[in-house]
C-alpha positions in Angstrom: -77.7 -205.2 101.9 -76.6 -204.2 105.4 -73.5 -206.2 106.4 -74.2 -205.9 110.1 -77.8 -207.1 109.6 -76.5 -210.2 107.7 -74.0 -210.9 110.6 -76.9 -210.7 113.1 -78.9 -213.1 110.9 -76.0 -215.5 110.8 -75.6 -215.5 114.6 -79.1 -216.8 115.1 -79.2 -219.5 112.4 -78.6 -223.2 112.8 -77.4 -223.1 109.2 -75.0 -220.6 107.7 -74.8 -217.5 105.6 -72.4 -217.0 102.6 -71.7 -213.5 101.3 -70.0 -212.5 98.1 -66.7 -211.9 99.9 -66.6 -215.5 101.3 -64.2 -218.1 99.8 -67.1 -220.5 99.3 -69.3 -218.0 97.5 -68.5 -219.0 93.9 -69.0 -222.7 94.6 -72.2 -222.0 96.5 -73.8 -220.0 93.7 -73.2 -222.7 91.1 -76.1 -224.7 89.7 -76.5 -227.7 87.4 -76.5 -225.6 84.2 -73.0 -224.1 83.7 -74.3 -221.4 81.4 -75.8 -219.7 84.5 -73.6 -217.2 86.1 -75.8 -215.3 88.6 -74.4 -213.3 91.6 -76.7 -213.2 94.6 -76.0 -210.7 97.4 -76.0 -213.6 99.9 -76.9 -217.2 100.4 -78.6 -218.7 103.5 -78.1 -222.5 103.9 -81.1 -223.3 106.1 -81.2 -226.4 108.3 -84.8 -226.0 109.5 -88.0 -224.1 109.2 -86.9 -221.5 111.8 -83.8 -220.6 109.6 -86.2 -220.2 106.6 -88.5 -217.8 108.6 -85.5 -215.7 109.7 -84.1 -215.5 106.2 -87.5 -214.5 104.7 -87.9 -211.8 107.4 -84.4 -210.6 106.8 -84.9 -210.3 103.0 -88.2 -208.4 103.4 -86.7 -206.0 105.9 -83.7 -205.4 103.7 -85.8 -204.9 100.6 -84.2 -207.8 98.8 -85.8 -210.3 96.3 -85.7 -214.0 97.2 -85.0 -217.2 95.2 -85.2 -220.6 96.7 -82.8 -223.4 95.9 -83.9 -227.0 96.2 -82.0 -229.1 93.7 -80.7 -226.2 91.6 -81.6 -228.2 88.5 -83.9 -225.8 86.6 -82.5 -225.0 83.2 -82.7 -221.3 83.7 -80.9 -221.2 87.0 -84.0 -220.1 88.8 -82.5 -221.1 92.1 -80.2 -218.1 92.0 -81.3 -214.5 91.9 -78.9 -211.7 90.8 -78.5 -209.3 93.7 -81.0 -211.1 95.8 -81.0 -213.6 98.7 -80.9 -217.3 98.0 -82.6 -219.5 100.5 -80.8 -222.8 100.0 -82.6 -225.9 101.3 -80.0 -228.4 100.1 -79.3 -229.5 103.6 -83.0 -230.2 104.2 -83.3 -233.6 102.4 -85.0 -235.9 104.8 -87.8 -238.2 103.5 -90.3 -240.1 105.7 -92.7 -242.8 104.4 -96.0 -243.8 106.1 -96.4 -247.2 104.5 -99.8 -247.9 105.8 -101.3 -244.6 104.7 -99.2 -244.6 101.5 -98.1 -241.1 102.2 -94.6 -239.6 101.9 -93.2 -236.4 103.4 -90.1 -234.9 101.8 -88.2 -231.8 102.9 -87.8 -228.9 100.4 -84.2 -229.7 99.5 -84.8 -233.4 98.7 -83.8 -234.8 95.3 -85.6 -237.4 93.4 -82.9 -240.0 94.4 -83.8 -239.3 98.0 -87.5 -239.8 97.5 -87.0 -242.9 95.4 -84.6 -244.6 97.8 -87.1 -244.4 100.7 -90.3 -245.2 98.8 -89.0 -248.0 96.7 -87.7 -249.8 99.8 -91.4 -250.3 100.6 -92.6 -251.1 97.1 -94.1 -247.6 96.7 -93.4 -244.7 94.3 -94.3 -241.1 93.9 -94.6 -239.9 90.3 -91.6 -237.7 89.6 -89.3 -236.8 86.7 -86.6 -238.7 84.8 -83.3 -237.5 86.4 -82.3 -238.5 89.9 -80.5 -235.3 90.8 -83.6 -233.2 90.1 -85.1 -231.3 93.1 -88.5 -232.5 94.3 -89.6 -228.9 95.0 -89.0 -227.3 91.7 -90.3 -230.3 89.7 -93.5 -230.4 91.7 -94.2 -226.7 91.9 -94.3 -226.3 88.2 -95.8 -229.7 87.2 -93.7 -232.9 87.2 -93.9 -235.0 84.0 -92.2 -238.4 84.3 -92.5 -242.1 83.6 -95.7 -242.4 85.6 -97.6 -239.5 84.1 -100.3 -241.5 82.3 -100.8 -243.9 85.2 -101.0 -241.5 88.1 -100.7 -238.0 86.8 -98.0 -235.4 87.4 -96.0 -234.8 90.6 -98.2 -231.8 91.5 -101.3 -234.0 91.1 -100.1 -236.2 93.8 -99.4 -233.5 96.3 -101.5 -233.8 99.4 -100.2 -231.0 101.5 -97.3 -228.6 101.9 -95.6 -226.7 104.7 -94.9 -223.1 103.5 -93.2 -220.0 104.8 -95.0 -217.1 103.3 -93.6 -213.7 102.3 -94.7 -212.2 105.7 -92.7 -214.8 107.6 -95.6 -216.9 108.6 -95.5 -220.7 108.7 -98.7 -222.2 107.2 -99.9 -225.5 106.0 -101.6 -225.8 102.6 -104.0 -228.6 101.8 -107.5 -229.1 100.5 -108.8 -228.0 103.9 -106.2 -225.4 105.0 -105.4 -222.4 102.9 -107.0 -224.2 99.9 -106.3 -221.3 97.5 -102.5 -221.5 98.2 -102.6 -225.3 97.9 -104.3 -225.1 94.5 -101.6 -222.7 93.3 -98.7 -224.8 94.6 -100.0 -227.7 92.5 -98.2 -226.6 89.4 -98.4 -222.8 89.8 -94.7 -222.1 90.1 -92.0 -221.6 92.6 -92.6 -218.0 93.6 -95.5 -218.4 96.1 -93.5 -219.0 99.2 -90.8 -221.3 100.6 -92.1 -224.9 100.7 -90.2 -226.5 103.5 -91.8 -229.9 103.1 -94.2 -231.7 100.7 -96.6 -234.5 101.5 -97.3 -236.8 98.6 -99.6 -239.7 97.8 -97.6 -242.8 97.0 -98.6 -245.8 94.8 -97.6 -249.4 94.7 -95.1 -250.6 92.1 -93.7 -254.0 91.3 -90.2 -255.2 92.0 -89.5 -255.1 88.3 -90.9 -253.2 85.4 -90.6 -253.8 81.7 -88.5 -251.0 80.1 -88.8 -250.4 76.4 -85.6 -249.1 74.6 -85.7 -249.7 70.9 -83.6 -247.4 68.7 -83.9 -247.2 64.9 -81.7 -245.4 62.4 -82.5 -241.6 62.2 -83.9 -241.9 58.7 -86.7 -244.1 60.1 -88.0 -241.2 62.3 -91.1 -240.4 60.2 -92.3 -244.0 60.3 -91.5 -244.5 64.0 -93.3 -241.3 65.0 -96.4 -242.3 63.0 -96.3 -245.7 64.6 -96.0 -244.1 68.1 -99.0 -241.9 67.4 -101.1 -244.9 66.2 -100.0 -246.9 69.3 -101.0 -244.2 71.7 -104.6 -244.1 70.4 -105.3 -247.4 72.2 -102.4 -247.6 74.7 -103.2 -248.6 78.3 -102.4 -246.1 81.1 -99.5 -248.3 82.3 -97.7 -247.4 79.1 -95.9 -244.0 79.3 -93.4 -244.1 76.5 -91.7 -241.2 74.8 -89.8 -240.9 71.5 -86.4 -239.2 71.3 -84.4 -238.0 68.3 -80.8 -238.0 69.5 -77.2 -239.3 68.9 -75.6 -242.1 70.8 -72.9 -240.8 73.1 -69.6 -242.6 73.4 -70.2 -244.1 76.8 -70.1 -247.5 78.3 -73.9 -247.5 78.4 -74.0 -248.2 74.7 -72.1 -250.6 72.4 -69.2 -249.0 70.6 -70.6 -249.8 67.2 -73.5 -247.3 67.7 -71.4 -244.4 69.1 -71.9 -241.1 67.4 -74.8 -242.5 65.3 -78.0 -240.4 65.2 -81.2 -242.3 65.9 -84.9 -242.2 66.8 -85.9 -244.4 69.8 -89.1 -245.3 71.7 -88.3 -245.6 75.4 -90.3 -246.0 78.6 -91.5 -248.3 81.3 -94.6 -250.4 81.5 -95.9 -250.2 85.1 -98.3 -253.1 85.0 -97.4 -256.8 84.9 -94.0 -257.4 83.3 -95.3 -260.0 80.8 -98.1 -257.7 79.8 -95.6 -254.9 79.2 -93.6 -257.1 76.8 -96.7 -257.9 74.8 -98.1 -254.3 74.8 -94.8 -252.8 73.6 -94.1 -255.4 71.0 -95.5 -253.4 68.1 -93.0 -250.6 68.8 -90.2 -253.1 68.9 -91.0 -254.6 65.5 -91.0 -251.5 63.2 -87.9 -252.6 61.3 -84.3 -253.5 61.9 -83.3 -251.7 65.1 -80.0 -249.9 65.5 -80.0 -251.0 69.1 -82.5 -253.1 71.2 -82.0 -253.1 74.9 -85.5 -253.5 76.2 -85.6 -255.6 79.4 -87.0 -256.1 82.8 -85.4 -254.0 85.5 -86.0 -252.4 88.9 -87.7 -249.0 88.8 -84.8 -247.6 90.8 -82.6 -248.2 87.7 -85.2 -246.7 85.4 -85.0 -243.5 87.3 -81.3 -243.1 86.8 -80.9 -244.4 83.2 -80.2 -241.0 81.6 -78.3 -239.3 84.4 -74.9 -239.6 82.8 -76.1 -237.7 79.7 -76.9 -234.6 81.8 -73.8 -233.8 83.8 -73.6 -230.9 86.2 -70.8 -229.2 84.2 -72.8 -229.2 81.0 -74.3 -226.3 79.1 -78.0 -226.3 78.6 -80.7 -224.2 76.9 -84.2 -225.7 76.7 -87.5 -224.8 75.1 -90.8 -226.6 74.9 -94.2 -226.6 73.3 -97.4 -228.6 73.4 -98.7 -230.1 70.2 -102.3 -230.3 69.3 -101.6 -233.3 67.1 -98.7 -235.3 65.6 -99.7 -235.2 61.9 -97.4 -235.6 58.9 -96.5 -231.9 58.8 -95.5 -231.8 62.5 -93.5 -235.0 62.1 -91.7 -233.6 59.1 -90.8 -230.5 61.1 -89.5 -232.5 64.0 -87.4 -234.7 61.7 -86.0 -231.6 59.9 -85.0 -229.9 63.1 -83.6 -233.1 64.5 -81.3 -233.2 61.5 -80.2 -229.6 62.1 -79.2 -230.2 65.8 -75.9 -228.4 66.3 -74.7 -230.7 69.1 -74.9 -234.5 69.2 -75.9 -234.2 72.9 -79.0 -232.2 71.9 -82.3 -234.1 71.7 -85.9 -233.7 70.7 -88.1 -235.5 73.2 -91.7 -236.3 72.2 -93.9 -237.0 75.2 -97.3 -238.5 74.6 -99.9 -237.1 76.9 -103.3 -238.5 77.9 -104.3 -240.9 80.6 -104.3 -239.6 84.1 -102.8 -236.3 83.0 -106.2 -235.3 81.7 -108.0 -236.5 84.8 -107.1 -233.2 86.5 -108.4 -229.9 85.5 -108.4 -226.2 86.5 -110.3 -227.0 89.7 -107.3 -229.1 90.8 -104.3 -227.3 89.5 -103.5 -224.1 87.5 -101.4 -226.0 85.0 -103.0 -225.8 81.6 -102.6 -227.7 78.3 -103.5 -231.0 79.8 -105.7 -231.9 76.8 -102.7 -231.5 74.4 -101.7 -234.6 72.5 -97.9 -234.2 73.0 -95.4 -232.3 74.9 -92.2 -231.6 73.0 -88.9 -231.1 75.0 -86.4 -229.1 72.9 -83.2 -229.7 74.7 -80.0 -228.0 73.6 -77.2 -229.7 75.4 -73.5 -228.9 74.7 -70.1 -228.5 76.4 -68.2 -225.6 74.9 -68.7 -221.9 75.5 -68.0 -221.1 71.9 -71.0 -223.1 70.8 -73.5 -221.2 72.9 -75.0 -219.0 70.1 -75.6 -221.9 67.7 -77.3 -224.1 70.3 -79.5 -221.3 71.7 -80.5 -220.3 68.2 -81.5 -223.9 67.3 -83.7 -224.3 70.3 -85.5 -221.0 69.6 -85.8 -221.9 65.9 -87.3 -225.3 66.7 -89.9 -223.8 69.0 -90.9 -221.3 66.3 -91.0 -224.0 63.6 -93.4 -226.1 65.6 -95.7 -223.1 66.3 -98.2 -223.9 63.6 -99.0 -227.3 65.3 -98.8 -226.0 68.9 -101.2 -224.8 71.5 -98.9 -221.8 71.8 -97.9 -222.8 75.3 -94.8 -224.0 77.0 -94.1 -226.2 80.0 -92.1 -224.0 82.4 -89.9 -226.8 83.8 -88.5 -227.1 80.3 -88.3 -223.4 79.7 -86.5 -220.3 80.9 -89.7 -218.3 81.0 -88.0 -215.1 80.1 -90.1 -214.4 77.0 -93.1 -212.2 77.5 -96.3 -214.2 77.6 -94.8 -217.6 78.4 -96.1 -217.7 82.0 -99.6 -216.6 80.9 -99.9 -219.3 78.2 -98.6 -222.0 80.6 -101.6 -221.4 82.9 -104.2 -220.4 80.3 -107.6 -219.8 81.9 -106.2 -220.2 85.4 -103.7 -217.3 85.0 -105.8 -214.6 86.6 -106.8 -216.8 89.5 -103.1 -217.6 90.0 -102.1 -213.9 90.0 -104.8 -213.3 92.6 -103.2 -216.0 94.9 -99.8 -214.5 94.3 -101.0 -211.0 95.3 -102.6 -212.4 98.4 -99.6 -214.3 99.7 -96.8 -212.2 98.2 -98.1 -208.7 97.4 -94.6 -207.1 97.2 -93.2 -209.9 94.9 -90.6 -210.9 97.4 -90.2 -214.3 95.7 -89.0 -213.5 92.1 -86.8 -216.4 90.8 -88.5 -216.5 87.4 -90.3 -214.0 85.2 -93.1 -213.5 87.7 -96.9 -213.4 87.8 -96.4 -209.9 89.1 -93.2 -207.9 88.2 
């Protein structure tokens, strides 16, 4: 990288540049996952679209690869590229709500907490993920599973348009009417298609309160609880988007001291219809035996969106895998229970996400994201705190993914995956992979954007 050229870039920006020699460099390159230790050549903190255009043109002219940082929350640290240029959108977080049209526009650095704060003030919501510090951009561009998935689909399914800076420095809009091929690809096709400077979403009404299910049973009840969940989901209404979790209660004020450090299996999730109806619908999952802890209650959706933030701190160490299951039969359940017992860290969890509902309403004509007809998505989340425990926790996640392979579609969800293994990107997009590659080649033929294992390398 030419230092004089970087200085010239900096002189024209509203934002700022941070080079490796700067005092702020080490802090600026940090992301949520503390196992990530990548060293970009420089970071541009953009404050507007013009800054992004200048940064893209600079990187292309210097022959540098580019990664884009929104929330910096992806488990692989995809926001930071070794030796490349990071275009950091973290100062572009504005959100604007059009209440009458039920449309929301969020800048590329917005977090879920920013989106929720503005939409919920008007009784509206955009389907997003589960942790309030997650970036809207990365979540949407690779899918976006969350509490509203069965009711309204994924985040990417609710994308109406996007403003994008392409690899040649052009500012374009992508929608069903403008650059429709790029719009299709952005709806779940990954982060390396351009710099999305703003997203326009479809918003949906939500009540002042929702009923939230949280019933935890002793860990040895896991086989019975998972079978019951599978039976429940066969007739569950779309307003019900629960998940099951095999985990250990952390020693925090969120839980009574008598359950601290105890492993458990729980069914958790909101009901987005009438509160009274939610209590009735979820009752079978609350009556499976003597619970270890029962804290199901009515609450604002704003609280639901932050319930598990404390368990995923920014200084934690994380390594995640994922897989889609064709079915949750006795053999798959036995494997989940066994691997749950072998978790090397009490902070590690196995998350069992029922699919169905609106997820399957969208197909390859709408989005490149495949595996929508799977029965379950499994989040294999190794979470720990000490450097010396890295090897054991990484090995457990890989072993768990391998153990579930006989029941799997063979594919992963890339927001829960580091995507460094050969073939993971292809299976995530299935029959849409070749079309997605064609869009990538059209808009980024030199692979300027390369934050993950790319469609073209």
